[in-house]
MIVO-829120 format. One record per residue: x, y, z of N, C-alpha, C in turn; residue in one letter. Coordinates in steps of 0.2 Angstrom, whole numbers, plus 5000, padded with zeros to 4 digits. Each point is the difference from the previous one (the first is absolute). Layout:
BEGIN
<rec n_u="X" n_v="Y" n_w="Z" ca_u="X" ca_v="Y" ca_w="Z" c_u="X" c_v="Y" c_w="Z" bavex="a"/>
...
This chain:
BEGIN
<rec n_u="5589" n_v="5516" n_w="5460" ca_u="4999" ca_v="5005" ca_w="5005" c_u="5001" c_v="5007" c_w="4996" bavex="x"/>
<rec n_u="4996" n_v="5004" n_w="5002" ca_u="5000" ca_v="5007" ca_w="4997" c_u="5007" c_v="5003" c_w="5003" bavex="x"/>
<rec n_u="5003" n_v="5005" n_w="4996" ca_u="5005" ca_v="5003" ca_w="5003" c_u="4999" c_v="5005" c_w="5005" bavex="x"/>
<rec n_u="4993" n_v="5002" n_w="5001" ca_u="4998" ca_v="5005" ca_w="5005" c_u="4998" c_v="4996" c_w="5006" bavex="x"/>
<rec n_u="4999" n_v="4994" n_w="5000" ca_u="4998" ca_v="4996" ca_w="5006" c_u="5006" c_v="4996" c_w="5003" bavex="x"/>
<rec n_u="5002" n_v="5001" n_w="5006" ca_u="5005" ca_v="4996" ca_w="5003" c_u="4997" c_v="4994" c_w="5002" bavex="x"/>
<rec n_u="5004" n_v="4994" n_w="5000" ca_u="4997" ca_v="4994" ca_w="5003" c_u="5000" c_v="5001" c_w="5008" bavex="x"/>
<rec n_u="4996" n_v="4995" n_w="5003" ca_u="5000" ca_v="5000" ca_w="5007" c_u="5006" c_v="4996" c_w="5002" bavex="x"/>
<rec n_u="5002" n_v="5000" n_w="5007" ca_u="5005" ca_v="4996" ca_w="5002" c_u="4998" c_v="4992" c_w="4999" bavex="x"/>
<rec n_u="5005" n_v="4996" n_w="4999" ca_u="4999" ca_v="4993" ca_w="4999" c_u="4997" c_v="4997" c_w="5006" bavex="x"/>
<rec n_u="5002" n_v="5002" n_w="5006" ca_u="4997" ca_v="4998" ca_w="5007" c_u="4997" c_v="5006" c_w="5003" bavex="x"/>
<rec n_u="4994" n_v="4999" n_w="5003" ca_u="4997" ca_v="5005" ca_w="5004" c_u="4997" c_v="4997" c_w="5006" bavex="x"/>
<rec n_u="5001" n_v="5003" n_w="5006" ca_u="4997" ca_v="4998" ca_w="5006" c_u="4998" c_v="5006" c_w="5004" bavex="x"/>
<rec n_u="4994" n_v="5001" n_w="5001" ca_u="4997" ca_v="5006" ca_w="5004" c_u="4997" c_v="4998" c_w="5006" bavex="x"/>
<rec n_u="5002" n_v="5004" n_w="5006" ca_u="4997" ca_v="4999" ca_w="5006" c_u="4996" c_v="5006" c_w="5003" bavex="x"/>
<rec n_u="4995" n_v="4999" n_w="5004" ca_u="4996" ca_v="5005" ca_w="5003" c_u="4993" c_v="4998" c_w="5002" bavex="x"/>
<rec n_u="4997" n_v="5003" n_w="5004" ca_u="4993" ca_v="4999" ca_w="5002" c_u="4999" c_v="4992" c_w="5002" bavex="x"/>
<rec n_u="5006" n_v="4998" n_w="5003" ca_u="4999" ca_v="4993" ca_w="5002" c_u="5001" c_v="4995" c_w="4995" bavex="x"/>
<rec n_u="5002" n_v="5002" n_w="4994" ca_u="5000" ca_v="4995" ca_w="4994" c_u="5007" c_v="5000" c_w="4997" bavex="x"/>
<rec n_u="5001" n_v="4995" n_w="4997" ca_u="5006" ca_v="4999" ca_w="4995" c_u="4997" c_v="4999" c_w="4993" bavex="x"/>
<rec n_u="5002" n_v="5004" n_w="4996" ca_u="4998" ca_v="4999" ca_w="4993" c_u="5006" c_v="4998" c_w="4996" bavex="x"/>
<rec n_u="5000" n_v="4994" n_w="4997" ca_u="5006" ca_v="4997" ca_w="4997" c_u="4998" c_v="4997" c_w="4993" bavex="x"/>
<rec n_u="5006" n_v="4998" n_w="4997" ca_u="4999" ca_v="4997" ca_w="4993" c_u="4997" c_v="4993" c_w="5001" bavex="x"/>
<rec n_u="4996" n_v="4998" n_w="4995" ca_u="4997" ca_v="4994" ca_w="4999" c_u="5006" c_v="4995" c_w="4998" bavex="x"/>
<rec n_u="5000" n_v="4994" n_w="5003" ca_u="5005" ca_v="4995" ca_w="4998" c_u="4997" c_v="4994" c_w="4998" bavex="x"/>
<rec n_u="5004" n_v="4995" n_w="4997" ca_u="4998" ca_v="4994" ca_w="4998" c_u="4997" c_v="4996" c_w="5006" bavex="x"/>
<rec n_u="5002" n_v="5001" n_w="5006" ca_u="4998" ca_v="4997" ca_w="5006" c_u="4992" c_v="5002" c_w="5002" bavex="x"/>
<rec n_u="4998" n_v="5005" n_w="4997" ca_u="4993" ca_v="5003" ca_w="5001" c_u="4995" c_v="4997" c_w="4995" bavex="x"/>
<rec n_u="5003" n_v="4996" n_w="4995" ca_u="4995" ca_v="4998" ca_w="4995" c_u="4994" c_v="4995" c_w="5002" bavex="x"/>
<rec n_u="5002" n_v="4996" n_w="5005" ca_u="4994" ca_v="4996" ca_w="5003" c_u="4995" c_v="5004" c_w="5004" bavex="x"/>
<rec n_u="5002" n_v="5006" n_w="5003" ca_u="4996" ca_v="5004" ca_w="5004" c_u="4995" c_v="5004" c_w="4996" bavex="x"/>
<rec n_u="5003" n_v="5002" n_w="4994" ca_u="4996" ca_v="5005" ca_w="4996" c_u="4993" c_v="4998" c_w="4998" bavex="x"/>
<rec n_u="4999" n_v="4994" n_w="4998" ca_u="4993" ca_v="4998" ca_w="4999" c_u="4995" c_v="5001" c_w="5005" bavex="x"/>
<rec n_u="5002" n_v="4998" n_w="5007" ca_u="4996" ca_v="5001" ca_w="5005" c_u="4998" c_v="5008" c_w="5001" bavex="x"/>
<rec n_u="5005" n_v="5004" n_w="4998" ca_u="4998" ca_v="5007" ca_w="5001" c_u="4996" c_v="5003" c_w="4994" bavex="x"/>
<rec n_u="5001" n_v="4998" n_w="4994" ca_u="4997" ca_v="5003" ca_w="4994" c_u="4995" c_v="4996" c_w="4997" bavex="x"/>
<rec n_u="4999" n_v="4994" n_w="5001" ca_u="4995" ca_v="4996" ca_w="4997" c_u="4993" c_v="5000" c_w="5004" bavex="x"/>
<rec n_u="4997" n_v="5006" n_w="4999" ca_u="4994" ca_v="5001" ca_w="5004" c_u="4995" c_v="5005" c_w="4996" bavex="x"/>
<rec n_u="4994" n_v="4999" n_w="5001" ca_u="4995" ca_v="5003" ca_w="4996" c_u="5001" c_v="5008" c_w="5000" bavex="x"/>
<rec n_u="5001" n_v="5003" n_w="5006" ca_u="5001" ca_v="5007" ca_w="5001" c_u="5006" c_v="5002" c_w="4996" bavex="x"/>
<rec n_u="5005" n_v="4997" n_w="5000" ca_u="5006" ca_v="5002" ca_w="4997" c_u="4999" c_v="4999" c_w="4992" bavex="x"/>
<rec n_u="4997" n_v="4995" n_w="4998" ca_u="4998" ca_v="4999" ca_w="4993" c_u="4995" c_v="5006" c_w="4998" bavex="x"/>
<rec n_u="4996" n_v="5002" n_w="5004" ca_u="4995" ca_v="5005" ca_w="4998" c_u="5003" c_v="5007" c_w="4999" bavex="x"/>
<rec n_u="5003" n_v="5002" n_w="5006" ca_u="5002" ca_v="5007" ca_w="5000" c_u="5007" c_v="5001" c_w="4997" bavex="x"/>
<rec n_u="5004" n_v="4995" n_w="4998" ca_u="5007" ca_v="5002" ca_w="4998" c_u="5001" c_v="4996" c_w="4993" bavex="x"/>
<rec n_u="5005" n_v="5002" n_w="4997" ca_u="5002" ca_v="4997" ca_w="4994" c_u="5004" c_v="4994" c_w="5001" bavex="x"/>
<rec n_u="5001" n_v="4997" n_w="5006" ca_u="5004" ca_v="4994" ca_w="5001" c_u="4996" c_v="4994" c_w="4997" bavex="x"/>
<rec n_u="5003" n_v="4996" n_w="4996" ca_u="4997" ca_v="4994" ca_w="4997" c_u="4996" c_v="4996" c_w="5005" bavex="x"/>
<rec n_u="4995" n_v="4997" n_w="4997" ca_u="4996" ca_v="4995" ca_w="5004" c_u="4998" c_v="4994" c_w="4995" bavex="x"/>
<rec n_u="5000" n_v="4994" n_w="5002" ca_u="5003" ca_v="4998" ca_w="5007" c_u="5008" c_v="5001" c_w="5000" bavex="x"/>
<rec n_u="5002" n_v="5001" n_w="5006" ca_u="5007" ca_v="5001" ca_w="5002" c_u="5003" c_v="4994" c_w="5003" bavex="x"/>
<rec n_u="5004" n_v="4997" n_w="4996" ca_u="5003" ca_v="4994" ca_w="5003" c_u="5008" c_v="5001" c_w="5000" bavex="x"/>
<rec n_u="5004" n_v="4995" n_w="5001" ca_u="5007" ca_v="5000" ca_w="5000" c_u="5003" c_v="5003" c_w="4993" bavex="x"/>
<rec n_u="4997" n_v="4997" n_w="4995" ca_u="5002" ca_v="5003" ca_w="4993" c_u="4999" c_v="5007" c_w="5000" bavex="x"/>
<rec n_u="4994" n_v="5003" n_w="5002" ca_u="4999" ca_v="5007" ca_w="5000" c_u="5005" c_v="5004" c_w="5004" bavex="x"/>
<rec n_u="5002" n_v="4997" n_w="5006" ca_u="5005" ca_v="5003" ca_w="5005" c_u="5006" c_v="5000" c_w="4996" bavex="x"/>
<rec n_u="5003" n_v="4995" n_w="4997" ca_u="5006" ca_v="5000" ca_w="4996" c_u="5000" c_v="5006" c_w="4995" bavex="x"/>
<rec n_u="4994" n_v="5000" n_w="4996" ca_u="5000" ca_v="5005" ca_w="4995" c_u="5000" c_v="5007" c_w="5003" bavex="x"/>
<rec n_u="4996" n_v="5001" n_w="5006" ca_u="5000" ca_v="5007" ca_w="5003" c_u="5007" c_v="5002" c_w="5003" bavex="x"/>
<rec n_u="5004" n_v="4995" n_w="5002" ca_u="5007" ca_v="5001" ca_w="5003" c_u="5004" c_v="5002" c_w="4994" bavex="x"/>
<rec n_u="5000" n_v="4997" n_w="4994" ca_u="5003" ca_v="5002" ca_w="4994" c_u="4999" c_v="5007" c_w="4998" bavex="x"/>
<rec n_u="4993" n_v="5001" n_w="5000" ca_u="4998" ca_v="5007" ca_w="4997" c_u="5002" c_v="5005" c_w="5005" bavex="x"/>
<rec n_u="5000" n_v="4999" n_w="5007" ca_u="5002" ca_v="5005" ca_w="5005" c_u="5007" c_v="5002" c_w="4998" bavex="x"/>
<rec n_u="5004" n_v="4995" n_w="4999" ca_u="5008" ca_v="5001" ca_w="4999" c_u="5001" c_v="5004" c_w="4993" bavex="x"/>
<rec n_u="4996" n_v="4998" n_w="4995" ca_u="5000" ca_v="5004" ca_w="4994" c_u="4998" c_v="5007" c_w="5001" bavex="x"/>
<rec n_u="4995" n_v="5001" n_w="5003" ca_u="4997" ca_v="5007" ca_w="5001" c_u="5005" c_v="5004" c_w="5004" bavex="x"/>
<rec n_u="5003" n_v="4997" n_w="5005" ca_u="5005" ca_v="5004" ca_w="5004" c_u="5006" c_v="5001" c_w="4996" bavex="x"/>
<rec n_u="5003" n_v="4996" n_w="4996" ca_u="5006" ca_v="5001" ca_w="4996" c_u="4998" c_v="5005" c_w="4995" bavex="x"/>
<rec n_u="4994" n_v="5001" n_w="4997" ca_u="4998" ca_v="5005" ca_w="4996" c_u="4999" c_v="5007" c_w="5003" bavex="x"/>
<rec n_u="5000" n_v="5000" n_w="5007" ca_u="4999" ca_v="5006" ca_w="5003" c_u="4992" c_v="5002" c_w="5000" bavex="x"/>
<rec n_u="4996" n_v="4995" n_w="4999" ca_u="4993" ca_v="5002" ca_w="4999" c_u="4996" c_v="4999" c_w="5007" bavex="x"/>
<rec n_u="5002" n_v="4995" n_w="5004" ca_u="4996" ca_v="4998" ca_w="5006" c_u="5004" c_v="4996" c_w="5004" bavex="x"/>
<rec n_u="4998" n_v="5000" n_w="5007" ca_u="5003" ca_v="4995" ca_w="5005" c_u="4994" c_v="4997" c_w="5004" bavex="x"/>
<rec n_u="5000" n_v="4994" n_w="5001" ca_u="4995" ca_v="4996" ca_w="5004" c_u="5004" c_v="4997" c_w="5006" bavex="x"/>
<rec n_u="4997" n_v="5002" n_w="5006" ca_u="5004" ca_v="4997" ca_w="5006" c_u="4995" c_v="4996" c_w="5004" bavex="x"/>
<rec n_u="5002" n_v="4995" n_w="5003" ca_u="4996" ca_v="4996" ca_w="5005" c_u="4999" c_v="5004" c_w="5006" bavex="x"/>
<rec n_u="4994" n_v="5000" n_w="5003" ca_u="4999" ca_v="5003" ca_w="5006" c_u="5001" c_v="4995" c_w="5006" bavex="x"/>
<rec n_u="5004" n_v="5002" n_w="5004" ca_u="5002" ca_v="4995" ca_w="5006" c_u="5000" c_v="5004" c_w="5006" bavex="x"/>
<rec n_u="5000" n_v="4997" n_w="5006" ca_u="5000" ca_v="5003" ca_w="5006" c_u="5008" c_v="4999" c_w="5003" bavex="x"/>
<rec n_u="5003" n_v="4995" n_w="4997" ca_u="5007" ca_v="4998" ca_w="5003" c_u="5005" c_v="4999" c_w="4994" bavex="x"/>
<rec n_u="4998" n_v="5001" n_w="4994" ca_u="5005" ca_v="4998" ca_w="4995" c_u="4999" c_v="4993" c_w="4997" bavex="x"/>
<rec n_u="4996" n_v="4996" n_w="5004" ca_u="4999" ca_v="4993" ca_w="4998" c_u="4994" c_v="4999" c_w="4996" bavex="x"/>
<rec n_u="4994" n_v="4997" n_w="5003" ca_u="4994" ca_v="4998" ca_w="4996" c_u="4997" c_v="5006" c_w="4997" bavex="x"/>
<rec n_u="4998" n_v="4999" n_w="4993" ca_u="4997" ca_v="5006" ca_w="4997" c_u="4992" c_v="5000" c_w="5002" bavex="x"/>
<rec n_u="4997" n_v="5006" n_w="5001" ca_u="4993" ca_v="5000" ca_w="5002" c_u="4996" c_v="5004" c_w="4994" bavex="x"/>
<rec n_u="5004" n_v="5003" n_w="4996" ca_u="4997" ca_v="5003" ca_w="4994" c_u="5005" c_v="5003" c_w="4996" bavex="x"/>
<rec n_u="4998" n_v="5005" n_w="4996" ca_u="5005" ca_v="5004" ca_w="4995" c_u="4998" c_v="5007" c_w="5000" bavex="x"/>
<rec n_u="5005" n_v="5004" n_w="4999" ca_u="5000" ca_v="5007" ca_w="4999" c_u="5004" c_v="5001" c_w="4993" bavex="x"/>
<rec n_u="4997" n_v="5005" n_w="4996" ca_u="5003" ca_v="5001" ca_w="4993" c_u="5001" c_v="5008" c_w="5000" bavex="x"/>
<rec n_u="5005" n_v="5001" n_w="4996" ca_u="5002" ca_v="5007" ca_w="4998" c_u="5001" c_v="5000" c_w="4993" bavex="x"/>
<rec n_u="4996" n_v="5004" n_w="4996" ca_u="5001" ca_v="5000" ca_w="4993" c_u="5001" c_v="5007" c_w="4997" bavex="x"/>
<rec n_u="5005" n_v="5001" n_w="4996" ca_u="5001" ca_v="5006" ca_w="4996" c_u="4995" c_v="5000" c_w="4994" bavex="x"/>
<rec n_u="4995" n_v="5005" n_w="5000" ca_u="4995" ca_v="5000" ca_w="4995" c_u="5000" c_v="5007" c_w="4997" bavex="x"/>
<rec n_u="4997" n_v="5001" n_w="4994" ca_u="4999" ca_v="5006" ca_w="4997" c_u="4996" c_v="5005" c_w="5005" bavex="x"/>
<rec n_u="4995" n_v="4997" n_w="5004" ca_u="4996" ca_v="5003" ca_w="5004" c_u="5004" c_v="5003" c_w="5007" bavex="x"/>
<rec n_u="5005" n_v="4996" n_w="5001" ca_u="5004" ca_v="5002" ca_w="5006" c_u="5003" c_v="4994" c_w="5003" bavex="x"/>
<rec n_u="5002" n_v="5000" n_w="5006" ca_u="5003" ca_v="4995" ca_w="5004" c_u="4994" c_v="4996" c_w="5004" bavex="x"/>
<rec n_u="4998" n_v="4995" n_w="4997" ca_u="4994" ca_v="4996" ca_w="5003" c_u="5002" c_v="4995" c_w="5005" bavex="x"/>
<rec n_u="4996" n_v="4999" n_w="5005" ca_u="5001" ca_v="4995" ca_w="5005" c_u="4994" c_v="4995" c_w="4999" bavex="x"/>
<rec n_u="5001" n_v="4994" n_w="5002" ca_u="4995" ca_v="4995" ca_w="5000" c_u="5001" c_v="4995" c_w="5006" bavex="x"/>
<rec n_u="4995" n_v="4996" n_w="5001" ca_u="5001" ca_v="4995" ca_w="5006" c_u="4995" c_v="4994" c_w="4999" bavex="x"/>
<rec n_u="5002" n_v="4995" n_w="5003" ca_u="4995" ca_v="4994" ca_w="5001" c_u="5003" c_v="4997" c_w="5007" bavex="x"/>
<rec n_u="4995" n_v="4998" n_w="5004" ca_u="5002" ca_v="4996" ca_w="5006" c_u="4996" c_v="4994" c_w="5000" bavex="x"/>
<rec n_u="5003" n_v="4995" n_w="5002" ca_u="4997" ca_v="4993" ca_w="5000" c_u="4994" c_v="5000" c_w="5005" bavex="x"/>
<rec n_u="4995" n_v="4996" n_w="4998" ca_u="4994" ca_v="5000" ca_w="5004" c_u="5001" c_v="4998" c_w="5007" bavex="x"/>
<rec n_u="5005" n_v="4996" n_w="5002" ca_u="5001" ca_v="4998" ca_w="5007" c_u="5003" c_v="5006" c_w="5004" bavex="x"/>
<rec n_u="5003" n_v="5005" n_w="4997" ca_u="5003" ca_v="5005" ca_w="5003" c_u="4997" c_v="5007" c_w="5000" bavex="x"/>
<rec n_u="4994" n_v="5000" n_w="4998" ca_u="4996" ca_v="5006" ca_w="5000" c_u="4998" c_v="5003" c_w="5007" bavex="x"/>
<rec n_u="4999" n_v="5006" n_w="5000" ca_u="4997" ca_v="5003" ca_w="5007" c_u="5006" c_v="5001" c_w="5004" bavex="x"/>
<rec n_u="5006" n_v="5001" n_w="4998" ca_u="5006" ca_v="5001" ca_w="5004" c_u="5003" c_v="5007" c_w="4998" bavex="x"/>
<rec n_u="4997" n_v="5003" n_w="4996" ca_u="5003" ca_v="5007" ca_w="4997" c_u="5006" c_v="4999" c_w="4996" bavex="x"/>
<rec n_u="5001" n_v="4994" n_w="4997" ca_u="5006" ca_v="4998" ca_w="4996" c_u="5000" c_v="5005" c_w="4994" bavex="x"/>
<rec n_u="4995" n_v="5000" n_w="4996" ca_u="5000" ca_v="5004" ca_w="4994" c_u="5001" c_v="5007" c_w="5002" bavex="x"/>
<rec n_u="4997" n_v="5003" n_w="5004" ca_u="5001" ca_v="5007" ca_w="5002" c_u="5008" c_v="5002" c_w="5002" bavex="x"/>
<rec n_u="5002" n_v="4995" n_w="5004" ca_u="5007" ca_v="5001" ca_w="5003" c_u="5005" c_v="4999" c_w="4994" bavex="x"/>
<rec n_u="4999" n_v="4995" n_w="4996" ca_u="5004" ca_v="4999" ca_w="4994" c_u="5000" c_v="5006" c_w="4995" bavex="x"/>
<rec n_u="4994" n_v="5003" n_w="4999" ca_u="4999" ca_v="5005" ca_w="4995" c_u="5004" c_v="5006" c_w="5003" bavex="x"/>
<rec n_u="5000" n_v="5002" n_w="5007" ca_u="5003" ca_v="5005" ca_w="5003" c_u="5008" c_v="4999" c_w="4999" bavex="x"/>
<rec n_u="5002" n_v="4994" n_w="5001" ca_u="5008" ca_v="4999" ca_w="4999" c_u="5002" c_v="5001" c_w="4993" bavex="x"/>
<rec n_u="4996" n_v="4997" n_w="4995" ca_u="5002" ca_v="5001" ca_w="4993" c_u="4999" c_v="5007" c_w="4998" bavex="x"/>
<rec n_u="4995" n_v="5004" n_w="5002" ca_u="5000" ca_v="5007" ca_w="4999" c_u="5006" c_v="5004" c_w="5002" bavex="x"/>
<rec n_u="5002" n_v="4998" n_w="5006" ca_u="5006" ca_v="5003" ca_w="5003" c_u="5006" c_v="4999" c_w="4995" bavex="x"/>
<rec n_u="5000" n_v="4994" n_w="4998" ca_u="5006" ca_v="4998" ca_w="4995" c_u="4999" c_v="5004" c_w="4994" bavex="x"/>
<rec n_u="4994" n_v="5001" n_w="4997" ca_u="4999" ca_v="5004" ca_w="4994" c_u="5002" c_v="5007" c_w="5001" bavex="x"/>
<rec n_u="4998" n_v="5003" n_w="5006" ca_u="5002" ca_v="5007" ca_w="5001" c_u="5007" c_v="5001" c_w="5001" bavex="x"/>
<rec n_u="5003" n_v="4996" n_w="5005" ca_u="5007" ca_v="5001" ca_w="5002" c_u="5005" c_v="4998" c_w="4995" bavex="x"/>
<rec n_u="4999" n_v="4994" n_w="4997" ca_u="5005" ca_v="4997" ca_w="4996" c_u="4999" c_v="5001" c_w="4993" bavex="x"/>
<rec n_u="4994" n_v="5001" n_w="4997" ca_u="4999" ca_v="5001" ca_w="4993" c_u="4998" c_v="5007" c_w="4999" bavex="x"/>
<rec n_u="4999" n_v="5004" n_w="5005" ca_u="4999" ca_v="5007" ca_w="4999" c_u="4993" c_v="5002" c_w="4997" bavex="x"/>
<rec n_u="4995" n_v="4995" n_w="5001" ca_u="4993" ca_v="5001" ca_w="4998" c_u="4997" c_v="5006" c_w="5004" bavex="x"/>
<rec n_u="4996" n_v="5004" n_w="4996" ca_u="4996" ca_v="5005" ca_w="5003" c_u="4994" c_v="4998" c_w="5003" bavex="x"/>
<rec n_u="4997" n_v="4995" n_w="4997" ca_u="4994" ca_v="4997" ca_w="5001" c_u="5000" c_v="4993" c_w="4998" bavex="x"/>
<rec n_u="4996" n_v="4996" n_w="5004" ca_u="4999" ca_v="4993" ca_w="4998" c_u="4992" c_v="4999" c_w="5000" bavex="x"/>
<rec n_u="4998" n_v="4995" n_w="4995" ca_u="4993" ca_v="4999" ca_w="4999" c_u="4998" c_v="4993" c_w="5001" bavex="x"/>
<rec n_u="4994" n_v="4999" n_w="5001" ca_u="4997" ca_v="4994" ca_w="5000" c_u="4994" c_v="5000" c_w="4995" bavex="x"/>
<rec n_u="4999" n_v="4995" n_w="4996" ca_u="4994" ca_v="4999" ca_w="4996" c_u="4995" c_v="4995" c_w="5002" bavex="x"/>
<rec n_u="4995" n_v="5002" n_w="5003" ca_u="4995" ca_v="4996" ca_w="5003" c_u="4993" c_v="5000" c_w="4997" bavex="x"/>
<rec n_u="4996" n_v="4994" n_w="5001" ca_u="4993" ca_v="5001" ca_w="4998" c_u="4997" c_v="5002" c_w="5007" bavex="x"/>
<rec n_u="4995" n_v="5005" n_w="4999" ca_u="4996" ca_v="5002" ca_w="5005" c_u="4997" c_v="4995" c_w="5004" bavex="x"/>
<rec n_u="4998" n_v="4995" n_w="4997" ca_u="4996" ca_v="4994" ca_w="5003" c_u="5004" c_v="4996" c_w="5005" bavex="x"/>
<rec n_u="5007" n_v="5000" n_w="4999" ca_u="5005" ca_v="4996" ca_w="5004" c_u="5001" c_v="5004" c_w="5007" bavex="x"/>
<rec n_u="4995" n_v="4998" n_w="5004" ca_u="5000" ca_v="5004" ca_w="5007" c_u="5006" c_v="4999" c_w="5004" bavex="x"/>
<rec n_u="5003" n_v="4994" n_w="4999" ca_u="5006" ca_v="4999" ca_w="5004" c_u="5006" c_v="5004" c_w="4998" bavex="x"/>
<rec n_u="5001" n_v="5001" n_w="4993" ca_u="5005" ca_v="5004" ca_w="4997" c_u="4999" c_v="5007" c_w="5001" bavex="x"/>
<rec n_u="4994" n_v="5002" n_w="5000" ca_u="4998" ca_v="5007" ca_w="5001" c_u="5001" c_v="5002" c_w="5008" bavex="x"/>
<rec n_u="4999" n_v="4995" n_w="5004" ca_u="5002" ca_v="5001" ca_w="5007" c_u="5007" c_v="5001" c_w="5001" bavex="x"/>
<rec n_u="5004" n_v="4996" n_w="4997" ca_u="5007" ca_v="5000" ca_w="5000" c_u="5003" c_v="5007" c_w="4998" bavex="x"/>
<rec n_u="4997" n_v="5002" n_w="4994" ca_u="5002" ca_v="5007" ca_w="4997" c_u="4999" c_v="5005" c_w="5005" bavex="x"/>
<rec n_u="4994" n_v="5000" n_w="5003" ca_u="4998" ca_v="5005" ca_w="5005" c_u="5004" c_v="5000" c_w="5006" bavex="x"/>
<rec n_u="5001" n_v="4994" n_w="5003" ca_u="5004" ca_v="5000" ca_w="5006" c_u="5007" c_v="5002" c_w="4999" bavex="x"/>
<rec n_u="5003" n_v="5000" n_w="4994" ca_u="5007" ca_v="5002" ca_w="4999" c_u="5000" c_v="5007" c_w="4998" bavex="x"/>
<rec n_u="4994" n_v="5003" n_w="4998" ca_u="5000" ca_v="5007" ca_w="4999" c_u="5000" c_v="5002" c_w="4993" bavex="x"/>
<rec n_u="4998" n_v="4995" n_w="4995" ca_u="4999" ca_v="5002" ca_w="4993" c_u="4993" c_v="5003" c_w="4999" bavex="x"/>
<rec n_u="5000" n_v="5004" n_w="4995" ca_u="4993" ca_v="5004" ca_w="4999" c_u="4999" c_v="4998" c_w="4992" bavex="x"/>
<rec n_u="4993" n_v="5000" n_w="4999" ca_u="4999" ca_v="4999" ca_w="4993" c_u="5002" c_v="5006" c_w="4996" bavex="x"/>
<rec n_u="5003" n_v="4999" n_w="4994" ca_u="5002" ca_v="5006" ca_w="4996" c_u="4995" c_v="5001" c_w="4994" bavex="x"/>
<rec n_u="5000" n_v="5007" n_w="4998" ca_u="4995" ca_v="5002" ca_w="4995" c_u="5002" c_v="4998" c_w="4993" bavex="x"/>
<rec n_u="5001" n_v="4994" n_w="4999" ca_u="5002" ca_v="4998" ca_w="4993" c_u="4995" c_v="4995" c_w="4997" bavex="x"/>
<rec n_u="4999" n_v="4999" n_w="4994" ca_u="4996" ca_v="4995" ca_w="4997" c_u="5001" c_v="4993" c_w="5003" bavex="x"/>
<rec n_u="4994" n_v="4996" n_w="5000" ca_u="5000" ca_v="4993" ca_w="5002" c_u="5004" c_v="4997" c_w="4994" bavex="x"/>
<rec n_u="5004" n_v="4994" n_w="5003" ca_u="5003" ca_v="4996" ca_w="4995" c_u="4996" c_v="4994" c_w="4999" bavex="x"/>
<rec n_u="4997" n_v="4999" n_w="4994" ca_u="4996" ca_v="4995" ca_w="4998" c_u="5003" c_v="4994" c_w="4996" bavex="x"/>
<rec n_u="4997" n_v="4995" n_w="5000" ca_u="5003" ca_v="4994" ca_w="4996" c_u="4996" c_v="4994" c_w="5002" bavex="x"/>
<rec n_u="5003" n_v="4994" n_w="4998" ca_u="4998" ca_v="4994" ca_w="5001" c_u="5006" c_v="4995" c_w="5002" bavex="x"/>
<rec n_u="4999" n_v="4996" n_w="5005" ca_u="5005" ca_v="4995" ca_w="5002" c_u="4996" c_v="4994" c_w="5002" bavex="x"/>
<rec n_u="5003" n_v="4995" n_w="4998" ca_u="4997" ca_v="4993" ca_w="5002" c_u="4993" c_v="5000" c_w="4998" bavex="x"/>
<rec n_u="4998" n_v="5003" n_w="4995" ca_u="4993" ca_v="4999" ca_w="4998" c_u="4995" c_v="5005" c_w="5003" bavex="x"/>
<rec n_u="5002" n_v="5004" n_w="5005" ca_u="4996" ca_v="5005" ca_w="5003" c_u="5002" c_v="5007" c_w="4999" bavex="x"/>
<rec n_u="4995" n_v="5005" n_w="5000" ca_u="5002" ca_v="5007" ca_w="4999" c_u="5002" c_v="5002" c_w="5007" bavex="x"/>
<rec n_u="5005" n_v="5006" n_w="5000" ca_u="5002" ca_v="5003" ca_w="5006" c_u="5000" c_v="5007" c_w="4998" bavex="x"/>
<rec n_u="5000" n_v="5004" n_w="5006" ca_u="5001" ca_v="5007" ca_w="5000" c_u="5004" c_v="5002" c_w="5006" bavex="x"/>
<rec n_u="5006" n_v="5002" n_w="4999" ca_u="5004" ca_v="5002" ca_w="5005" c_u="5001" c_v="5007" c_w="5002" bavex="x"/>
<rec n_u="4999" n_v="5002" n_w="5006" ca_u="5001" ca_v="5006" ca_w="5003" c_u="5008" c_v="5001" c_w="5001" bavex="x"/>
<rec n_u="5002" n_v="5006" n_w="4999" ca_u="5007" ca_v="5001" ca_w="5002" c_u="5000" c_v="5004" c_w="5006" bavex="x"/>
<rec n_u="5004" n_v="4998" n_w="5005" ca_u="5001" ca_v="5003" ca_w="5007" c_u="5007" c_v="5002" c_w="5000" bavex="x"/>
<rec n_u="5001" n_v="5006" n_w="5003" ca_u="5007" ca_v="5002" ca_w="5001" c_u="5002" c_v="5002" c_w="5007" bavex="x"/>
<rec n_u="5007" n_v="4999" n_w="5001" ca_u="5003" ca_v="5002" ca_w="5007" c_u="5006" c_v="5004" c_w="4998" bavex="x"/>
<rec n_u="5000" n_v="5006" n_w="5002" ca_u="5006" ca_v="5005" ca_w="4999" c_u="5005" c_v="4998" c_w="5004" bavex="x"/>
<rec n_u="5006" n_v="5002" n_w="4998" ca_u="5006" ca_v="5000" ca_w="5004" c_u="4999" c_v="5004" c_w="5006" bavex="x"/>
<rec n_u="5002" n_v="4997" n_w="5006" ca_u="4999" ca_v="5004" ca_w="5006" c_u="5005" c_v="5006" c_w="5000" bavex="x"/>
């Protein structure tokens, strides 16, 4: 852990927008493949594919490591603190405080991603003192662009982030939301 980056709290639970964002637990391991083992998730995110229980265990370990290092937090999106419906992420990066999200296919169309991003952005602004939060999205990912727009993010005038992941090229646009 860098001396300039403080770690995140060991436990985090955020509420708002009709959601409870909570830590992933071992009890969630069997639910995670249903959420993340899907062609859309495999295509648009860096989440491994196929995503099975072994991948879930590795993700939970990595989540805990990143949190301890003060680099990122990954929280389960729930409506009641129980069954996970997706995930929201906050990452401290050189580019800024980045948010990300993935919602399980069976739970889409309920505004979960937009609501989770609003709650996580409020945490970044109020608890971490972020002046801006960013999303890095592919322009062709219409669902993520719709979430960004719905929450109030705007495309920033910065160069595209290009690379290759899982054997396919990508070009990410950076979208920003300023502290209210």
